[in-house]
Structure formats: C-alpha cells, structure tokens
C-alpha positions as CSV (number, residue, x, y, z in Angstrom):
1,M,-106.9,163.0,-49.5
2,N,-104.1,161.9,-47.2
3,S,-102.1,165.0,-46.2
4,K,-98.7,163.3,-47.1
5,V,-100.0,162.4,-50.5
6,F,-101.1,166.0,-51.1
7,L,-97.8,167.4,-50.0
8,I,-95.9,165.0,-52.5
9,I,-98.2,166.1,-55.3
10,F,-97.8,169.8,-54.4
11,I,-94.0,169.6,-54.3
12,S,-93.9,167.6,-57.5
13,C,-96.0,170.2,-59.4
14,L,-93.7,173.0,-58.1
15,V,-90.6,171.0,-59.1
16,K,-91.9,170.7,-62.7
17,L,-92.6,174.5,-62.8
18,N,-89.1,175.3,-61.5
19,F,-87.3,172.8,-63.7
20,C,-89.1,174.0,-66.8
21,F,-88.5,177.7,-66.2
22,G,-85.0,177.5,-64.5
23,Q,-83.5,179.7,-61.8
24,V,-83.8,183.3,-62.6
25,S,-83.8,186.9,-61.2
26,D,-85.8,188.4,-58.4
27,S,-88.3,189.9,-60.8
28,T,-89.3,186.6,-62.4
29,L,-92.5,185.1,-61.1
30,I,-93.8,181.7,-62.1
31,V,-97.6,181.8,-62.4
32,G,-99.3,178.4,-62.0
33,K,-102.2,177.7,-64.4
34,S,-104.7,177.5,-61.5
35,S,-103.5,180.7,-59.8
36,Y,-106.3,182.8,-61.2
37,L,-109.2,180.4,-61.1
38,L,-111.1,182.8,-58.8
39,I,-110.1,185.9,-60.8
40,P,-111.9,185.8,-64.2
41,D,-111.2,189.5,-65.1
42,N,-108.1,189.5,-67.4
43,L,-107.3,193.1,-66.6
44,I,-107.2,192.4,-62.9
45,R,-105.0,189.4,-63.5
46,A,-102.5,191.4,-65.6
47,E,-102.4,194.3,-63.1
48,L,-101.9,192.0,-60.1
49,T,-99.2,190.0,-61.9
50,E,-97.2,193.1,-62.9
51,S,-97.6,194.6,-59.4
52,L,-96.5,191.5,-57.7
53,K,-93.4,191.2,-59.9
54,G,-92.6,194.8,-59.1
55,F,-93.0,194.3,-55.4
56,L,-90.8,191.2,-55.4
57,K,-88.1,192.9,-57.5
58,A,-87.9,195.9,-55.2
59,R,-88.3,193.9,-51.9
60,N,-84.7,193.2,-51.2
61,D,-83.4,196.7,-51.9
62,Y,-83.8,198.4,-48.5
63,S,-81.8,201.5,-49.7
64,K,-84.9,202.7,-51.6
65,P,-88.6,202.8,-50.7
66,N,-90.6,199.9,-52.3
67,P,-93.1,201.7,-54.5
68,Y,-95.5,198.7,-54.0
69,I,-95.7,199.2,-50.2
70,D,-98.0,202.0,-49.0
71,S,-95.8,204.7,-47.3
72,A,-98.5,205.3,-44.6
73,Y,-98.4,201.6,-43.8
74,L,-94.6,201.7,-43.4
75,K,-94.9,204.5,-40.7
76,T,-96.6,201.9,-38.4
77,N,-94.4,199.0,-39.4
78,F,-91.2,199.7,-41.3
79,E,-90.3,196.1,-41.9
80,P,-93.6,194.2,-42.6
81,F,-92.0,191.6,-44.8
82,Q,-88.8,190.7,-42.9
83,W,-89.3,187.0,-43.4
84,L,-89.4,187.4,-47.2
85,R,-86.1,189.2,-47.2
86,D,-83.6,187.3,-49.5
87,A,-86.2,184.4,-49.8
88,E,-84.5,183.5,-53.1
89,G,-81.4,182.4,-51.3
90,R,-78.0,182.4,-53.0
91,L,-75.8,179.8,-54.7
92,P,-72.0,180.0,-54.4
93,N,-71.9,181.7,-57.8
94,G,-74.2,184.4,-56.6
95,K,-77.3,183.3,-58.5
96,N,-80.7,182.8,-56.9
97,F,-81.8,179.3,-55.9
98,F,-85.4,179.5,-54.8
99,T,-87.9,180.9,-57.4
100,P,-91.1,182.6,-56.4
101,T,-94.2,180.8,-57.6
102,L,-97.7,182.2,-57.5
103,L,-99.9,179.4,-56.1
104,A,-103.3,181.2,-55.9
105,L,-105.2,184.5,-55.5
106,L,-108.3,184.7,-53.3
107,P,-110.6,187.8,-53.6
108,I,-111.7,188.9,-50.2
109,T,-113.4,192.2,-51.3
110,E,-113.7,194.0,-54.6
111,Q,-110.4,195.7,-54.1
112,K,-108.5,193.2,-51.8
113,Y,-106.9,189.9,-52.5
114,I,-105.0,187.2,-50.6
115,V,-101.8,186.1,-52.5
116,K,-100.2,182.7,-51.9
117,L,-96.5,182.4,-52.8
118,A,-94.0,179.5,-52.6
119,Y,-90.3,179.7,-52.9
120,I,-88.8,176.5,-54.1
121,G,-85.6,175.3,-55.8
122,V,-84.4,172.2,-57.5
123,K,-81.0,170.5,-57.1
124,V,-80.6,169.3,-60.7
125,E,-77.4,167.6,-59.9
126,D,-79.1,165.5,-57.2
127,E,-81.8,163.8,-59.2
128,L,-84.1,166.9,-59.2
129,T,-84.4,167.0,-55.4
130,P,-86.9,169.7,-54.4
131,M,-86.1,172.2,-51.7
132,L,-88.9,174.3,-50.3
133,N,-87.9,177.5,-48.5
134,L,-91.2,178.9,-47.5
135,I,-94.9,179.3,-48.4
136,A,-96.2,182.8,-47.7
137,T,-99.5,184.6,-47.6
138,I,-99.6,188.4,-48.3
139,E,-102.4,190.8,-49.0
140,A,-102.9,193.0,-52.1
141,R,-105.1,196.1,-51.9
142,K,-106.0,198.4,-54.7
143,V,-105.7,202.0,-53.5
144,N,-106.2,205.0,-55.7
145,G,-105.8,202.9,-58.9
146,R,-102.7,200.9,-58.0
147,Y,-101.9,197.8,-56.0
148,Y,-100.0,197.8,-52.7
149,F,-98.9,194.8,-50.6
150,Y,-99.4,194.2,-46.9
151,N,-98.5,191.4,-44.6
152,A,-101.4,189.1,-43.7
153,L,-101.4,189.7,-39.9
154,D,-104.5,191.9,-39.8
155,Y,-106.4,189.6,-42.1
156,N,-105.4,186.5,-40.2
157,T,-106.4,188.0,-36.8
158,R,-109.6,189.7,-38.0
159,N,-111.7,187.4,-35.7
160,F,-109.3,187.4,-32.7
161,N,-110.3,188.7,-29.3
162,I,-108.8,191.9,-27.9
163,T,-108.4,192.6,-24.1
164,R,-106.3,195.4,-22.5
165,V,-104.6,194.7,-19.2
166,G,-102.8,197.8,-17.9
167,N,-100.1,198.7,-20.5
168,I,-100.6,195.5,-22.5
169,K,-103.1,194.9,-25.3
170,Y,-103.6,191.2,-25.7
171,I,-104.8,189.8,-29.1
172,Y,-105.6,186.1,-29.0
173,P,-107.8,183.5,-30.7
174,N,-109.2,181.6,-27.7
175,K,-109.0,182.3,-24.0
176,L,-107.1,184.7,-21.8
177,D,-105.9,183.9,-18.2
178,L,-106.4,187.3,-16.5
179,V,-104.3,186.3,-13.5
180,K,-101.2,185.7,-15.8
181,A,-102.0,188.8,-17.9
182,K,-102.0,190.9,-14.7
183,A,-98.7,189.3,-13.6
184,M,-97.2,190.2,-17.0
185,D,-98.3,193.8,-16.7
186,N,-96.8,193.9,-13.2
187,F,-93.6,192.5,-14.4
188,N,-93.5,195.2,-17.2
189,S,-93.9,198.0,-14.7
190,A,-91.4,196.5,-12.2
191,F,-88.7,196.0,-14.9
192,A,-89.2,199.6,-16.2
193,K,-88.7,200.8,-12.6
194,K,-85.6,198.8,-12.3
195,L,-84.1,200.5,-15.3
196,N,-85.4,203.9,-14.2
197,T,-87.7,204.4,-17.3
198,K,-91.4,204.5,-18.1
199,P,-93.3,201.2,-18.7
200,I,-93.7,200.5,-22.4
201,S,-97.1,200.0,-23.9
202,I,-97.0,196.5,-25.5
203,T,-99.2,194.7,-28.1
204,Y,-99.1,191.0,-27.2
205,Y,-100.2,188.3,-29.7
206,K,-100.8,185.1,-27.8
207,C,-100.4,181.8,-29.9
208,D,-100.3,178.2,-28.9
209,D,-96.9,177.5,-30.4
210,P,-94.4,178.7,-33.0
211,E,-96.3,176.9,-35.8
212,Q,-99.5,178.9,-35.1
213,L,-97.4,182.0,-34.6
214,F,-95.9,181.9,-38.1
215,K,-99.1,180.9,-39.7
216,M,-100.7,184.0,-38.1
217,L,-97.9,186.1,-39.6
218,G,-98.7,184.7,-43.0
219,Y,-96.3,181.7,-43.4
220,D,-98.0,178.4,-44.1
221,Y,-94.5,176.9,-44.0
222,I,-91.1,178.4,-42.9
223,G,-88.3,176.5,-41.2
224,N,-88.4,178.8,-38.2
225,M,-91.7,177.5,-37.1
226,Y,-90.2,174.1,-36.2
227,Y,-87.0,175.2,-34.4
228,S,-88.5,174.7,-31.0
229,M,-91.7,173.7,-29.2
230,A,-92.1,177.2,-27.7
231,G,-90.7,180.6,-28.7
232,G,-91.5,184.1,-29.6
233,L,-90.6,187.3,-31.5
234,A,-90.2,190.9,-30.3
235,E,-90.6,193.7,-32.8
236,W,-88.9,196.5,-30.9
237,W,-89.8,199.1,-33.5
238,T,-93.6,198.6,-32.8
239,N,-93.4,197.2,-29.3
240,T,-95.2,194.1,-30.5
241,L,-94.7,190.7,-28.9
242,Y,-95.6,187.5,-30.8
243,A,-95.7,184.7,-28.2
244,G,-95.7,181.1,-29.3
245,N,-95.8,179.7,-25.8
246,N,-99.5,179.4,-25.1
247,S,-99.1,181.9,-22.2
248,E,-99.9,185.4,-21.2
249,L,-96.4,185.6,-19.7
250,Y,-93.3,186.2,-21.8
251,E,-90.8,188.1,-19.8
252,H,-87.9,187.2,-22.1
253,E,-89.3,189.0,-25.1
254,V,-90.4,192.1,-23.0
255,I,-86.8,192.6,-22.0
256,H,-85.8,193.1,-25.6
257,F,-88.1,196.1,-25.9
258,Y,-86.3,197.9,-23.1
259,T,-82.8,196.9,-24.2
260,A,-83.5,198.1,-27.8
261,K,-84.8,201.4,-26.4
262,L,-82.0,202.0,-23.8
263,F,-78.9,200.5,-25.3
264,E,-78.2,201.5,-28.9
265,H,-75.0,199.6,-29.4
266,S,-75.8,196.4,-27.5
267,T,-74.7,193.0,-28.9
268,R,-77.0,190.1,-29.6
269,I,-74.9,187.9,-27.2
270,V,-75.6,190.3,-24.2
271,D,-79.1,191.0,-25.3
272,E,-80.2,187.4,-25.5
273,G,-78.2,186.6,-22.4
274,Y,-79.8,189.2,-20.2
275,A,-83.3,188.3,-21.5
276,T,-82.6,184.6,-20.7
277,Y,-81.3,185.5,-17.2
278,I,-84.4,187.5,-16.3
279,G,-87.1,185.6,-18.3
280,G,-85.7,182.2,-19.2
281,S,-85.9,180.9,-22.7
282,G,-88.3,178.5,-24.5
283,G,-90.5,178.4,-21.4
284,V,-87.6,177.2,-19.2
285,V,-86.1,179.1,-16.3
286,L,-82.3,179.7,-16.1
287,E,-81.7,177.2,-13.3
288,K,-82.9,174.3,-15.6
289,L,-81.2,175.8,-18.7
290,A,-77.9,176.0,-16.8
291,A,-78.2,172.2,-16.0
292,F,-78.8,171.6,-19.8
293,A,-75.6,173.6,-20.6
294,K,-73.6,171.9,-18.0
295,N,-74.6,168.5,-19.2
296,Y,-73.7,169.4,-22.8
297,I,-70.3,170.7,-21.9
298,N,-69.5,167.6,-19.8
299,Q,-70.5,165.3,-22.7
300,N,-68.6,167.4,-25.3
301,P,-65.3,168.3,-23.5
302,K,-63.5,169.1,-26.7
303,D,-65.9,171.9,-27.7
304,D,-64.5,175.4,-27.6
305,L,-66.2,177.3,-24.8
306,L,-65.3,180.6,-26.5
307,G,-67.2,179.5,-29.6
308,L,-70.1,178.1,-27.7
309,A,-70.4,181.5,-25.9
310,T,-70.6,183.5,-29.1
311,D,-71.7,181.6,-32.3
312,F,-75.4,180.6,-31.5
313,K,-74.9,177.4,-33.4
314,V,-75.3,174.7,-30.7
315,R,-78.8,174.1,-29.2
316,V,-79.4,172.1,-26.1
317,D,-82.7,170.7,-24.6
318,H,-85.9,172.6,-25.7
319,G,-84.0,174.0,-28.7
320,V,-82.3,176.8,-26.7
321,P,-79.0,178.0,-28.0
322,I,-76.2,177.4,-25.5
323,T,-74.9,180.9,-26.2
324,Y,-78.1,182.3,-24.6
325,I,-77.4,180.3,-21.4
326,L,-73.7,181.0,-21.0
327,S,-74.4,184.7,-21.6
328,A,-77.3,184.6,-19.1
329,L,-74.9,183.1,-16.4
330,V,-72.5,185.9,-17.1
331,C,-75.2,188.6,-16.8
332,K,-76.5,187.1,-13.6
333,D,-73.0,187.1,-12.1
334,I,-72.3,190.7,-13.1
335,E,-75.6,192.0,-11.8
336,E,-75.2,190.2,-8.5
337,K,-71.7,191.7,-8.1
338,F,-72.0,195.1,-9.7
339,G,-75.7,195.8,-9.8
340,V,-77.6,197.3,-12.7
341,S,-74.7,199.7,-13.4
342,G,-72.6,196.7,-14.3
343,I,-75.2,195.4,-16.7
344,K,-75.4,198.8,-18.3
345,K,-71.7,198.7,-18.9
346,L,-72.0,195.2,-20.4
347,F,-74.7,196.6,-22.8
348,S,-72.4,199.5,-23.8
349,P,-69.3,198.2,-25.6
350,Q,-66.6,200.7,-26.6
351,P,-65.8,201.1,-30.3
352,Q,-63.9,198.1,-31.7
353,E,-64.6,196.0,-28.6
354,D,-65.7,192.4,-29.1
355,Y,-67.8,190.5,-26.4
356,F,-64.7,189.4,-24.5
357,D,-63.1,192.8,-24.5
358,T,-66.2,194.3,-23.0
359,L,-66.4,191.5,-20.4
360,K,-62.8,192.1,-19.3
361,R,-63.5,195.8,-18.9
362,V,-66.6,195.1,-16.8
363,N,-65.5,192.2,-14.5
364,G,-61.8,191.6,-15.4
365,I,-62.5,188.2,-17.2
366,G,-60.7,188.0,-20.6
367,K,-60.6,185.3,-23.2
368,E,-57.7,183.5,-21.4
369,D,-59.8,183.1,-18.3
370,F,-63.3,182.7,-19.8
371,A,-63.5,178.8,-19.9
372,K,-62.4,178.5,-16.3
373,Y,-64.9,181.3,-15.4
374,I,-67.8,179.6,-17.1
375,R,-67.1,176.3,-15.5
376,S,-67.0,178.0,-12.1
377,L,-70.4,179.5,-12.7
378,L,-71.8,176.1,-13.8
379,L,-70.7,174.5,-10.5
380,K,-73.7,176.0,-8.8
381,Y,-76.1,174.0,-10.9
C-alpha cells in the first residue's frame, strides 16, 4: 500500500476515535479495537490497560514518584519519558487537546510487551482537522506481579554494536570510524584539562540523523525529528550523548556535560553559545554560522537584536537558532579577551541578573551597547 494512503487512513481512524470520545483527562485512554489482537488473554489485557492508564495519569506530576515506573530504573535515568511530558497539550481554557490512543501491543516475551501510543487531537471548529502530536513506543514489563513502564531505548538498540574508545562507549547500528572516535576521546580529555577537571565517561549513541535518533528513543513521529538535518541531545544526568549527525564527533553536546557539572546556575543562552563557539552547531563551524547570522541580520534590519540574542525563535541556515550564534560570538570574544576565567564569570550570573546584566559585569557591554557590539563582532565574517 502506498505510504501516503496508509497515513491518511491511519489519521482518519484516529480522528473518528477522538471525535467520538471527545477530549478528556490525562487518565483517559482510548483503546482501538485492534490494539489487543496479539494478546488473547483477557486478564492480561485488563491488567495492561489499567496499568497504562495509571502510568499516564501519574506521568505529568513530577512532585511524586510514578508508581508505574520501577524505582531502581529511575536511579539510572531519572527522566526516561521526558518527551511524553505534557503530551496532551493545553487549550486556552486549560483543557487537554491531544488524547492518548493505544494503537497496539506486541508481546516480546511472556512478561514483556511493546506499547504503541498516539497523541492526536481534532479541531472541531475547523472541519475536524486532525493534529498529530506524537506516536510513541514504550515497553511494559511485569515485575513481581505488577506492570512497570520503561522507555524503548534498550529494546530498540538490542542488536546495536558496542565499542569503547578511551572514556567513550559508542553504541551504533552500522560502522564506526575509529580515527574520528579517537579524535572525540582526545577532545574530551583536552577540554576537561582546559576546565581543570577530570574527563567525563560518556555513552555515545551514533545515529544517521535526527529522524533515526528519535525512532531509536521510541518515537515513530515527533516534530523534533524534523527541525534540522543534523542534531543531537545531551542527557547530562547520565552523561549520555545521542548524536543524529552520522558522526563519531560531536563536540557541541560534550560541552553540555561539563557546563552542567561545573556551572549550576548557567543560562541556556550562555550554555548553547559556548557549546556552539567550541563545537559549532548542526554540523557547521562557527565561522560559517556567523556568516549565516550576518546575512539574516542584513536582510532583516528591523529585527530587534536584543530579541534575536535571547528568544531562540529565529532559525537560520541548517536550522540553527540565531541565538546560538550570537551568544557563541560573545563567548569567543570574552574568552579571547579574558580567558577561561571570563567564561566562568559569564556562566555564573548573580541573583536576579538577566543575560545582559551578566554580560555588562563581565565585559562592560550592556543592553544599550549590545546591537553595536554584535555588529562589530560580525564585521570579521
């Protein structure tokens, strides 16, 4: 069957389910008629359904432990379902928009099951226009008589290769370039030395692109997988790097492990800027990124440079936020003038300081001078 035709049929079926049942609370789960075709046992069906409802109801409340997530599992990964957080979305009136729909359950052993979920909503006022938020795969395991839920990463990578290179453990589906892997390990050691700390042991998942990366994490569809042609994620709490750039080298994301460890109160603007200064972004080095930013600013002279430097909304070539680039230029200038000590000050805002307050304390550039300052930095590119 043509894939486009299949997608239309799939969306249409979900629209009918959502329209019939309406938009309801987090605990409500729509179960499709074909969801349990591979689970003939009615008791297992009932137990899995109730457990899944309980898991989804408790998922967004991070003030309490989710009783459907194994506490031992949370010790190794305290946020295994971060992309499911608030998957229901919110309407202006506070009600949920996307409804969880159970698509299928696949038994993988006697006590383990793959769960397929879709979050979809319907704009009734706009001729029943369907809106798909995500399609997720999670794993259910029965442990000591009750079901717990796990993300699908281990299941999806069960046949991947594993190679350790120095302080980096690579997990990958195809081939590994050992020259690049050794270069990544050397960078890790050199950067640790620069910041006067020990090299971090890193788990590095190598994927071809963001689409393969998110599918590995258990998302058959999520908008993030199509934001750019290359990208990655850094889980600082597990020192795990997910690279969607088809490369053994990803300096940008490694920087985040160190900044998270060393600078408790850093801002996202500085964190992404320093990572972009050192490691580029989207597979592009700062010199080329600066040219992209310069071109955008020249073509959009009315845009507010203060906003471009802080709001992350505008993306330039290769899908890179211009905020990353402008902050990278600032970080480069500060490190060249004041060394690593200047960078450490930039990463350590005082209470109540915003980005521009910190910048003025470090290099004397305040809001009133920022636009002129940025334009002067861009003259070099």
